[in-house]
ZAKOLPA-357676 format. One record per residue (C-alpha): residue number from 1; y, x, z. Coordinates in nm, 2 decimals. Layout:
N
{NUM,{Y,X,Z}}
...
This chain:
544
{1,{0.00,0.00,0.00}}
{2,{0.35,0.12,-0.07}}
{3,{0.53,0.25,0.23}}
{4,{0.89,0.21,0.34}}
{5,{0.99,0.49,0.11}}
{6,{0.88,0.28,-0.19}}
{7,{1.16,0.03,-0.14}}
{8,{1.38,-0.04,-0.44}}
{9,{1.69,0.17,-0.45}}
{10,{2.01,-0.03,-0.43}}
{11,{2.19,-0.10,-0.75}}
{12,{2.48,0.12,-0.85}}
{13,{2.71,-0.18,-0.84}}
{14,{2.62,-0.25,-0.48}}
{15,{2.66,0.12,-0.38}}
{16,{3.01,0.13,-0.55}}
{17,{3.12,-0.19,-0.37}}
{18,{3.01,-0.04,-0.04}}
{19,{3.19,0.28,-0.12}}
{20,{3.52,0.11,-0.20}}
{21,{3.50,-0.12,0.10}}
{22,{3.46,0.19,0.32}}
{23,{3.76,0.36,0.15}}
{24,{3.96,0.04,0.20}}
{25,{3.89,0.03,0.58}}
{26,{3.86,0.40,0.66}}
{27,{4.09,0.59,0.42}}
{28,{4.03,0.88,0.19}}
{29,{4.07,1.17,0.44}}
{30,{3.75,1.28,0.60}}
{31,{3.93,1.43,0.90}}
{32,{3.93,1.19,1.20}}
{33,{3.75,0.93,1.00}}
{34,{3.66,0.73,1.31}}
{35,{4.02,0.71,1.44}}
{36,{4.15,0.62,1.09}}
{37,{3.89,0.34,1.07}}
{38,{3.98,0.20,1.41}}
{39,{4.35,0.20,1.32}}
{40,{4.29,0.04,0.98}}
{41,{4.08,-0.23,1.14}}
{42,{4.34,-0.30,1.40}}
{43,{4.60,-0.32,1.13}}
{44,{4.39,-0.56,0.93}}
{45,{4.33,-0.78,1.23}}
{46,{4.71,-0.79,1.30}}
{47,{4.78,-0.87,0.94}}
{48,{4.53,-1.16,0.94}}
{49,{4.68,-1.29,1.26}}
{50,{5.03,-1.29,1.11}}
{51,{4.89,-1.46,0.80}}
{52,{4.73,-1.73,1.02}}
{53,{5.06,-1.79,1.19}}
{54,{5.24,-1.81,0.86}}
{55,{4.98,-2.07,0.75}}
{56,{5.10,-2.30,1.02}}
{57,{5.42,-2.36,0.82}}
{58,{5.26,-2.57,0.54}}
{59,{5.02,-2.73,0.78}}
{60,{5.31,-2.90,0.96}}
{61,{5.39,-3.10,0.65}}
{62,{5.03,-3.24,0.60}}
{63,{5.09,-3.59,0.74}}
{64,{5.22,-3.86,0.51}}
{65,{5.18,-3.63,0.21}}
{66,{4.93,-3.68,-0.07}}
{67,{4.64,-3.43,-0.08}}
{68,{4.74,-3.30,-0.42}}
{69,{5.09,-3.21,-0.30}}
{70,{4.96,-3.05,0.02}}
{71,{4.70,-2.85,-0.18}}
{72,{4.96,-2.73,-0.42}}
{73,{5.17,-2.62,-0.12}}
{74,{4.88,-2.43,0.03}}
{75,{4.80,-2.26,-0.30}}
{76,{5.17,-2.17,-0.34}}
{77,{5.18,-1.99,-0.01}}
{78,{4.85,-1.82,-0.09}}
{79,{4.96,-1.71,-0.43}}
{80,{5.29,-1.58,-0.29}}
{81,{5.16,-1.39,0.02}}
{82,{4.80,-1.30,-0.04}}
{83,{4.82,-1.23,-0.41}}
{84,{5.14,-1.02,-0.38}}
{85,{5.00,-0.82,-0.09}}
{86,{4.70,-0.75,-0.30}}
{87,{4.93,-0.64,-0.59}}
{88,{5.11,-0.40,-0.36}}
{89,{4.79,-0.21,-0.28}}
{90,{4.59,-0.25,-0.61}}
{91,{4.75,0.04,-0.80}}
{92,{4.64,0.30,-0.55}}
{93,{4.28,0.17,-0.55}}
{94,{4.25,0.13,-0.92}}
{95,{4.40,0.46,-1.03}}
{96,{4.30,0.74,-0.80}}
{97,{4.27,1.04,-1.03}}
{98,{4.03,1.22,-0.79}}
{99,{3.77,0.96,-0.86}}
{100,{3.74,1.06,-1.22}}
{101,{3.64,1.41,-1.11}}
{102,{3.35,1.28,-0.90}}
{103,{3.23,0.94,-1.02}}
{104,{3.26,0.98,-1.40}}
{105,{3.02,1.28,-1.40}}
{106,{2.75,1.06,-1.25}}
{107,{2.55,0.78,-1.42}}
{108,{2.82,0.52,-1.35}}
{109,{2.98,0.34,-1.64}}
{110,{3.35,0.26,-1.64}}
{111,{3.27,-0.11,-1.65}}
{112,{3.06,-0.08,-1.33}}
{113,{3.34,0.11,-1.16}}
{114,{3.60,-0.15,-1.26}}
{115,{3.39,-0.45,-1.16}}
{116,{3.32,-0.29,-0.82}}
{117,{3.69,-0.23,-0.76}}
{118,{3.78,-0.58,-0.88}}
{119,{3.52,-0.73,-0.65}}
{120,{3.65,-0.54,-0.35}}
{121,{4.01,-0.64,-0.44}}
{122,{3.92,-1.01,-0.48}}
{123,{3.72,-1.00,-0.15}}
{124,{4.01,-0.84,0.03}}
{125,{4.25,-1.09,-0.11}}
{126,{4.01,-1.38,-0.01}}
{127,{4.00,-1.25,0.35}}
{128,{4.38,-1.27,0.37}}
{129,{4.38,-1.61,0.19}}
{130,{4.13,-1.76,0.43}}
{131,{4.34,-1.65,0.73}}
{132,{4.65,-1.80,0.56}}
{133,{4.47,-2.13,0.50}}
{134,{4.29,-2.15,0.83}}
{135,{4.53,-2.42,0.97}}
{136,{4.55,-2.59,0.63}}
{137,{4.17,-2.65,0.61}}
{138,{4.20,-2.88,0.92}}
{139,{4.55,-3.03,0.85}}
{140,{4.44,-3.13,0.50}}
{141,{4.20,-3.39,0.64}}
{142,{4.50,-3.59,0.75}}
{143,{4.66,-3.61,0.41}}
{144,{4.67,-3.93,0.20}}
{145,{4.35,-3.97,0.00}}
{146,{4.17,-3.68,0.17}}
{147,{3.80,-3.67,0.26}}
{148,{3.56,-3.42,0.41}}
{149,{3.51,-3.27,0.07}}
{150,{3.85,-3.11,0.09}}
{151,{3.72,-2.82,0.30}}
{152,{3.46,-2.69,0.05}}
{153,{3.68,-2.79,-0.25}}
{154,{3.97,-2.59,-0.11}}
{155,{3.74,-2.29,-0.03}}
{156,{3.62,-2.29,-0.39}}
{157,{3.97,-2.32,-0.54}}
{158,{4.11,-2.05,-0.31}}
{159,{3.83,-1.81,-0.41}}
{160,{3.91,-1.88,-0.78}}
{161,{4.28,-1.83,-0.72}}
{162,{4.21,-1.49,-0.57}}
{163,{3.97,-1.40,-0.85}}
{164,{4.25,-1.49,-1.10}}
{165,{4.50,-1.28,-0.90}}
{166,{4.27,-0.97,-0.89}}
{167,{4.18,-1.01,-1.25}}
{168,{4.54,-1.05,-1.36}}
{169,{4.64,-0.74,-1.17}}
{170,{4.36,-0.53,-1.32}}
{171,{4.44,-0.66,-1.66}}
{172,{4.81,-0.57,-1.64}}
{173,{4.75,-0.23,-1.49}}
{174,{4.48,-0.14,-1.73}}
{175,{4.68,-0.25,-2.03}}
{176,{4.98,-0.05,-1.91}}
{177,{4.76,0.26,-1.87}}
{178,{4.62,0.22,-2.22}}
{179,{4.94,0.15,-2.40}}
{180,{5.21,0.33,-2.20}}
{181,{5.05,0.65,-2.06}}
{182,{5.05,0.81,-1.72}}
{183,{5.42,0.87,-1.65}}
{184,{5.53,0.53,-1.76}}
{185,{5.24,0.37,-1.57}}
{186,{5.36,0.53,-1.25}}
{187,{5.71,0.41,-1.30}}
{188,{5.60,0.07,-1.40}}
{189,{5.37,0.03,-1.10}}
{190,{5.65,0.13,-0.87}}
{191,{5.89,-0.11,-1.03}}
{192,{5.63,-0.39,-1.03}}
{193,{5.54,-0.35,-0.67}}
{194,{5.90,-0.34,-0.56}}
{195,{5.98,-0.66,-0.75}}
{196,{5.67,-0.83,-0.61}}
{197,{5.78,-0.74,-0.26}}
{198,{6.13,-0.88,-0.33}}
{199,{5.97,-1.20,-0.47}}
{200,{5.76,-1.24,-0.16}}
{201,{6.06,-1.22,0.07}}
{202,{6.27,-1.45,-0.15}}
{203,{5.97,-1.69,-0.17}}
{204,{5.94,-1.69,0.21}}
{205,{6.30,-1.82,0.22}}
{206,{6.27,-2.07,-0.06}}
{207,{5.94,-2.23,0.01}}
{208,{6.03,-2.39,0.34}}
{209,{6.35,-2.54,0.18}}
{210,{6.15,-2.67,-0.11}}
{211,{5.90,-2.84,0.12}}
{212,{6.19,-3.04,0.27}}
{213,{6.29,-3.19,-0.06}}
{214,{6.19,-3.56,-0.10}}
{215,{6.13,-3.51,-0.47}}
{216,{5.87,-3.25,-0.40}}
{217,{5.69,-3.46,-0.14}}
{218,{5.67,-3.77,-0.35}}
{219,{5.65,-3.66,-0.71}}
{220,{5.38,-3.86,-0.90}}
{221,{5.35,-3.69,-1.24}}
{222,{5.32,-3.34,-1.39}}
{223,{5.57,-3.24,-1.65}}
{224,{5.54,-2.97,-1.91}}
{225,{5.70,-2.69,-1.72}}
{226,{5.48,-2.76,-1.41}}
{227,{5.17,-2.67,-1.62}}
{228,{5.28,-2.31,-1.61}}
{229,{5.24,-2.29,-1.23}}
{230,{4.90,-2.17,-1.11}}
{231,{4.93,-2.34,-0.76}}
{232,{4.94,-2.68,-0.94}}
{233,{4.62,-2.59,-1.14}}
{234,{4.42,-2.52,-0.83}}
{235,{4.58,-2.81,-0.63}}
{236,{4.46,-3.04,-0.91}}
{237,{4.11,-2.90,-0.88}}
{238,{4.12,-2.98,-0.50}}
{239,{4.24,-3.33,-0.56}}
{240,{3.98,-3.41,-0.83}}
{241,{3.69,-3.30,-0.60}}
{242,{3.81,-3.43,-0.26}}
{243,{4.03,-3.73,-0.35}}
{244,{4.39,-3.83,-0.41}}
{245,{4.62,-4.12,-0.44}}
{246,{4.75,-3.98,-0.77}}
{247,{4.63,-4.10,-1.11}}
{248,{4.34,-3.86,-1.17}}
{249,{4.39,-3.87,-1.55}}
{250,{4.70,-3.65,-1.51}}
{251,{4.50,-3.39,-1.31}}
{252,{4.23,-3.31,-1.56}}
{253,{4.44,-3.08,-1.77}}
{254,{4.57,-2.85,-1.49}}
{255,{4.23,-2.84,-1.33}}
{256,{4.08,-2.73,-1.66}}
{257,{4.35,-2.46,-1.69}}
{258,{4.25,-2.33,-1.35}}
{259,{3.89,-2.28,-1.47}}
{260,{3.97,-2.16,-1.82}}
{261,{4.25,-1.92,-1.74}}
{262,{4.04,-1.76,-1.46}}
{263,{3.75,-1.71,-1.69}}
{264,{3.95,-1.57,-1.98}}
{265,{4.15,-1.34,-1.76}}
{266,{3.84,-1.21,-1.59}}
{267,{3.67,-1.15,-1.92}}
{268,{3.97,-0.97,-2.06}}
{269,{4.02,-0.75,-1.76}}
{270,{3.65,-0.66,-1.70}}
{271,{3.50,-0.67,-2.05}}
{272,{3.77,-0.64,-2.32}}
{273,{3.97,-0.36,-2.16}}
{274,{3.69,-0.24,-1.94}}
{275,{3.59,0.01,-2.20}}
{276,{3.93,0.18,-2.18}}
{277,{3.92,0.21,-1.81}}
{278,{3.72,0.53,-1.80}}
{279,{3.94,0.70,-2.06}}
{280,{4.24,0.59,-1.87}}
{281,{4.11,0.75,-1.55}}
{282,{4.05,1.08,-1.73}}
{283,{4.40,1.06,-1.88}}
{284,{4.54,1.06,-1.52}}
{285,{4.39,1.40,-1.47}}
{286,{4.56,1.55,-1.77}}
{287,{4.85,1.75,-1.64}}
{288,{4.93,1.93,-1.96}}
{289,{5.08,1.65,-2.17}}
{290,{5.23,1.73,-2.51}}
{291,{5.35,2.07,-2.62}}
{292,{5.71,1.95,-2.61}}
{293,{5.68,1.83,-2.25}}
{294,{5.49,2.14,-2.14}}
{295,{5.75,2.38,-2.29}}
{296,{6.04,2.19,-2.13}}
{297,{6.13,2.35,-1.80}}
{298,{6.13,2.12,-1.50}}
{299,{6.38,2.12,-1.22}}
{300,{6.66,2.27,-1.41}}
{301,{6.89,1.98,-1.36}}
{302,{6.82,1.98,-0.98}}
{303,{6.89,2.35,-0.95}}
{304,{7.22,2.29,-1.13}}
{305,{7.32,1.99,-0.92}}
{306,{7.28,2.16,-0.58}}
{307,{7.52,2.44,-0.70}}
{308,{7.80,2.19,-0.76}}
{309,{8.03,2.05,-0.50}}
{310,{7.99,1.86,-0.27}}
{311,{7.62,1.94,-0.25}}
{312,{7.69,2.31,-0.24}}
{313,{7.91,2.26,0.06}}
{314,{7.67,2.02,0.23}}
{315,{7.36,2.25,0.17}}
{316,{7.49,2.59,0.29}}
{317,{7.17,2.68,0.46}}
{318,{6.92,2.81,0.20}}
{319,{6.62,2.66,0.38}}
{320,{6.79,2.32,0.39}}
{321,{6.87,2.36,0.02}}
{322,{6.51,2.43,-0.08}}
{323,{6.38,2.15,0.14}}
{324,{6.63,1.92,-0.03}}
{325,{6.50,2.02,-0.37}}
{326,{6.14,1.98,-0.26}}
{327,{6.20,1.63,-0.12}}
{328,{6.40,1.53,-0.43}}
{329,{6.12,1.64,-0.66}}
{330,{5.87,1.43,-0.47}}
{331,{6.10,1.13,-0.46}}
{332,{6.13,1.13,-0.84}}
{333,{5.80,1.27,-0.96}}
{334,{5.52,1.22,-0.72}}
{335,{5.32,0.91,-0.80}}
{336,{5.18,0.85,-0.45}}
{337,{5.52,0.88,-0.28}}
{338,{5.68,0.65,-0.53}}
{339,{5.41,0.38,-0.49}}
{340,{5.43,0.39,-0.11}}
{341,{5.80,0.45,-0.06}}
{342,{6.00,0.23,-0.30}}
{343,{5.80,-0.09,-0.24}}
{344,{5.85,-0.02,0.13}}
{345,{6.23,0.00,0.11}}
{346,{6.27,-0.28,-0.14}}
{347,{6.30,-0.54,0.15}}
{348,{6.58,-0.33,0.30}}
{349,{6.79,-0.41,-0.01}}
{350,{6.71,-0.78,-0.04}}
{351,{6.70,-0.87,0.33}}
{352,{7.07,-0.83,0.39}}
{353,{7.14,-1.07,0.11}}
{354,{6.89,-1.32,0.25}}
{355,{7.04,-1.29,0.60}}
{356,{7.39,-1.33,0.46}}
{357,{7.30,-1.66,0.28}}
{358,{7.09,-1.78,0.57}}
{359,{7.37,-1.74,0.81}}
{360,{7.65,-1.85,0.59}}
{361,{7.64,-2.22,0.68}}
{362,{7.96,-2.18,0.88}}
{363,{8.17,-2.12,0.57}}
{364,{8.37,-1.81,0.50}}
{365,{8.39,-1.71,0.86}}
{366,{8.01,-1.75,0.91}}
{367,{7.94,-1.54,0.60}}
{368,{8.18,-1.27,0.72}}
{369,{8.03,-1.26,1.06}}
{370,{7.68,-1.20,0.90}}
{371,{7.82,-0.94,0.66}}
{372,{7.84,-0.66,0.91}}
{373,{7.50,-0.71,1.05}}
{374,{7.35,-0.74,0.71}}
{375,{7.50,-0.42,0.59}}
{376,{7.41,-0.22,0.90}}
{377,{7.05,-0.34,0.85}}
{378,{7.04,-0.08,0.57}}
{379,{7.02,0.19,0.84}}
{380,{6.64,0.13,0.83}}
{381,{6.62,0.28,0.48}}
{382,{6.65,0.64,0.62}}
{383,{6.40,0.58,0.89}}
{384,{6.15,0.42,0.66}}
{385,{6.18,0.69,0.40}}
{386,{6.15,0.98,0.65}}
{387,{5.83,0.82,0.80}}
{388,{5.68,0.81,0.45}}
{389,{5.80,1.15,0.35}}
{390,{5.62,1.31,0.65}}
{391,{5.29,1.23,0.48}}
{392,{5.14,1.32,0.14}}
{393,{4.82,1.38,-0.05}}
{394,{4.92,1.74,-0.07}}
{395,{4.95,1.79,0.31}}
{396,{4.73,2.10,0.31}}
{397,{5.00,2.28,0.12}}
{398,{5.22,2.24,0.43}}
{399,{5.04,2.54,0.58}}
{400,{5.30,2.74,0.38}}
{401,{5.57,2.63,0.63}}
{402,{5.38,2.80,0.91}}
{403,{5.35,3.14,0.74}}
{404,{5.70,3.15,0.61}}
{405,{5.96,3.35,0.81}}
{406,{6.13,3.04,0.96}}
{407,{6.30,3.05,1.30}}
{408,{6.27,2.67,1.35}}
{409,{6.15,2.36,1.18}}
{410,{6.49,2.17,1.19}}
{411,{6.63,2.31,0.86}}
{412,{6.33,2.17,0.68}}
{413,{6.40,1.83,0.84}}
{414,{6.77,1.84,0.77}}
{415,{6.71,1.92,0.40}}
{416,{6.47,1.63,0.36}}
{417,{6.70,1.38,0.54}}
{418,{6.99,1.49,0.33}}
{419,{6.79,1.42,0.02}}
{420,{6.71,1.07,0.15}}
{421,{7.07,1.01,0.23}}
{422,{7.19,1.14,-0.11}}
{423,{6.93,0.96,-0.33}}
{424,{6.83,0.65,-0.13}}
{425,{7.05,0.55,0.16}}
{426,{7.40,0.58,0.02}}
{427,{7.30,0.44,-0.33}}
{428,{7.13,0.14,-0.17}}
{429,{7.44,0.08,0.05}}
{430,{7.66,0.10,-0.26}}
{431,{7.44,-0.13,-0.46}}
{432,{7.41,-0.39,-0.19}}
{433,{7.79,-0.38,-0.12}}
{434,{7.87,-0.43,-0.49}}
{435,{7.62,-0.71,-0.51}}
{436,{7.77,-0.90,-0.22}}
{437,{8.12,-0.83,-0.34}}
{438,{8.03,-0.99,-0.67}}
{439,{7.86,-1.29,-0.51}}
{440,{8.15,-1.35,-0.27}}
{441,{8.42,-1.25,-0.52}}
{442,{8.60,-1.06,-0.24}}
{443,{8.67,-0.70,-0.14}}
{444,{8.59,-0.78,0.23}}
{445,{8.23,-0.67,0.21}}
{446,{8.35,-0.33,0.09}}
{447,{8.55,-0.28,0.41}}
{448,{8.26,-0.41,0.63}}
{449,{8.03,-0.15,0.47}}
{450,{8.23,0.13,0.63}}
{451,{8.05,0.11,0.97}}
{452,{7.72,0.15,0.79}}
{453,{7.86,0.45,0.60}}
{454,{7.95,0.62,0.92}}
{455,{7.62,0.57,1.11}}
{456,{7.38,0.63,0.83}}
{457,{7.39,1.01,0.87}}
{458,{7.34,0.96,1.25}}
{459,{7.05,0.72,1.21}}
{460,{6.88,0.96,0.97}}
{461,{6.83,1.20,1.26}}
{462,{6.63,0.96,1.48}}
{463,{6.29,1.06,1.32}}
{464,{6.34,1.42,1.44}}
{465,{6.36,1.31,1.80}}
{466,{5.99,1.22,1.79}}
{467,{5.89,1.59,1.77}}
{468,{5.84,1.85,1.51}}
{469,{5.88,1.70,1.16}}
{470,{5.78,1.88,0.85}}
{471,{5.80,1.73,0.50}}
{472,{5.47,1.62,0.34}}
{473,{5.27,1.78,0.62}}
{474,{5.03,1.50,0.73}}
{475,{4.75,1.30,0.55}}
{476,{4.87,0.98,0.39}}
{477,{4.66,0.77,0.63}}
{478,{4.89,0.89,0.92}}
{479,{5.18,0.70,0.77}}
{480,{5.07,0.39,0.97}}
{481,{5.32,0.31,1.24}}
{482,{5.23,0.43,1.58}}
{483,{5.36,0.28,1.90}}
{484,{5.63,0.54,1.92}}
{485,{5.73,0.46,1.56}}
{486,{5.74,0.09,1.62}}
{487,{5.95,0.14,1.93}}
{488,{6.19,0.37,1.73}}
{489,{6.23,0.11,1.46}}
{490,{6.29,-0.17,1.71}}
{491,{6.55,0.03,1.90}}
{492,{6.72,0.13,1.57}}
{493,{6.73,-0.23,1.45}}
{494,{6.88,-0.34,1.78}}
{495,{7.15,-0.07,1.75}}
{496,{7.22,-0.16,1.39}}
{497,{7.25,-0.53,1.49}}
{498,{7.49,-0.44,1.78}}
{499,{7.71,-0.22,1.55}}
{500,{7.71,-0.47,1.27}}
{501,{7.79,-0.76,1.50}}
{502,{8.07,-0.57,1.67}}
{503,{8.22,-0.48,1.33}}
{504,{8.23,-0.84,1.22}}
{505,{8.38,-0.95,1.55}}
{506,{8.65,-0.68,1.54}}
{507,{8.73,-0.77,1.18}}
{508,{8.77,-1.14,1.29}}
{509,{9.00,-1.04,1.58}}
{510,{9.20,-0.80,1.37}}
{511,{9.10,-0.48,1.55}}
{512,{8.87,-0.34,1.28}}
{513,{9.06,-0.01,1.25}}
{514,{9.03,0.06,1.62}}
{515,{8.66,-0.02,1.60}}
{516,{8.61,0.23,1.32}}
{517,{8.78,0.50,1.51}}
{518,{8.57,0.44,1.82}}
{519,{8.25,0.43,1.61}}
{520,{8.34,0.76,1.44}}
{521,{8.38,0.93,1.77}}
{522,{8.05,0.78,1.91}}
{523,{7.85,0.87,1.60}}
{524,{7.99,1.22,1.60}}
{525,{7.89,1.27,1.96}}
{526,{7.54,1.12,1.90}}
{527,{7.49,1.35,1.60}}
{528,{7.57,1.66,1.81}}
{529,{7.35,1.54,2.09}}
{530,{7.05,1.47,1.86}}
{531,{7.08,1.80,1.68}}
{532,{7.09,1.98,2.02}}
{533,{6.77,1.80,2.13}}
{534,{6.60,1.89,1.80}}
{535,{6.70,2.26,1.83}}
{536,{6.55,2.25,2.18}}
{537,{6.22,2.12,2.05}}
{538,{5.97,2.41,2.01}}
{539,{5.83,2.54,1.68}}
{540,{5.46,2.45,1.73}}
{541,{5.20,2.68,1.56}}
{542,{4.97,2.52,1.30}}
{543,{4.68,2.35,1.47}}
{544,{4.33,2.48,1.40}}
């Protein structure tokens, strides 16, 4: 009789799915894998808890609403939150260039690799979607026309919606890699993820307002433009299976679209373009490019810029200047930094506008009072960027810092933070101020941005108070917020709120000039104090 050793080996697809699930929950660094896994699981649990709490919002509107309307609302929230969260992390999983060096030399076809990744992405999105719909599964039973069949029907439609989301993301990314090439793919992924983050935030503000509209609660027909909305497709599928007070003849077409579009998108993503996926992964490893690109020197423009005023005056220390150039190069060229950093700071740009309009119900005075706080909120850009720039896939190269003849680590920190201020913080402040000035047709936001302009350099020093900070010196998995990082962000947000609120209040009272003078003195003193504390922090030798 065959022994235990004669068991059938698991299929390659199953092994690949298990591998990518492990990478999703543990990370890609082998060092401290157990700690990374624990942190990621805690982070996932917290994320699912937040999603479950967000899911209470649509559940509050279940009574006296037809099941079709309620199902469309649930799918709208699911499509906005779970799908966009999936989109923000899909690029990293789909296109990791190191995988081509390992997996594509083994008996694994590109189609198997792509299907396994798509299955993991869809499963991860479904986990988030189920947490988001947890309250909705129960609340839906109290809708008009509902029956017990709503629970299995909504489970099926939610799974199909997540499959459509994952397939659409795979299709778009794979098509972009095939037709645009590596560099344009990196920039496109960064832009897309940033836009998706902004859409998620704006949708979170718009959806509760839309749900209060009587026209939305009681509409009884589906017009032409509504057929372009995926949440209506899957809501119609729920209503046909579990019951509704609507005329079911108007629901067959959107329900058919839910099934047909999901099937076609999955086929295009996994079969039609699946053959090009392996070639696309190998293209990511090609660093040579065309002869024209390879012969063109890189960094010439940056070397020229740092020699011009005012950067030449601002970067007198040669160590700061080289750290500035290194950080700038990573901000504009490194794919991993761009994919993590820019989507992360996109909310910092849109949130002040959201807060401004959310608090502007008191007329011009109310909008003006919110202006200072909204502008000062941008102080988080520097903190967020410095936390991301402390980690990189190339963290092992940071050993160079420990063997270089440096007296202290602070010049490296100052060069990196000045790069963040120059290329991120100040441009974002200018862009947001111009946007609000245009929307309000007033120059007042320009004046109210001056307090933020003063404290941005000071706030950029806060990260250095947590201990020795070296650019790009930790594995990417360490970018997860620690308790100290969360406390630092909370305290900084509180300080920004106080400064912004005081600025608006002083403007209202007519003492804005005095406030600016006091703030300038306070920020100058805080800057000297924090720089002194950093110089007193020891230069720790590289750990074994």
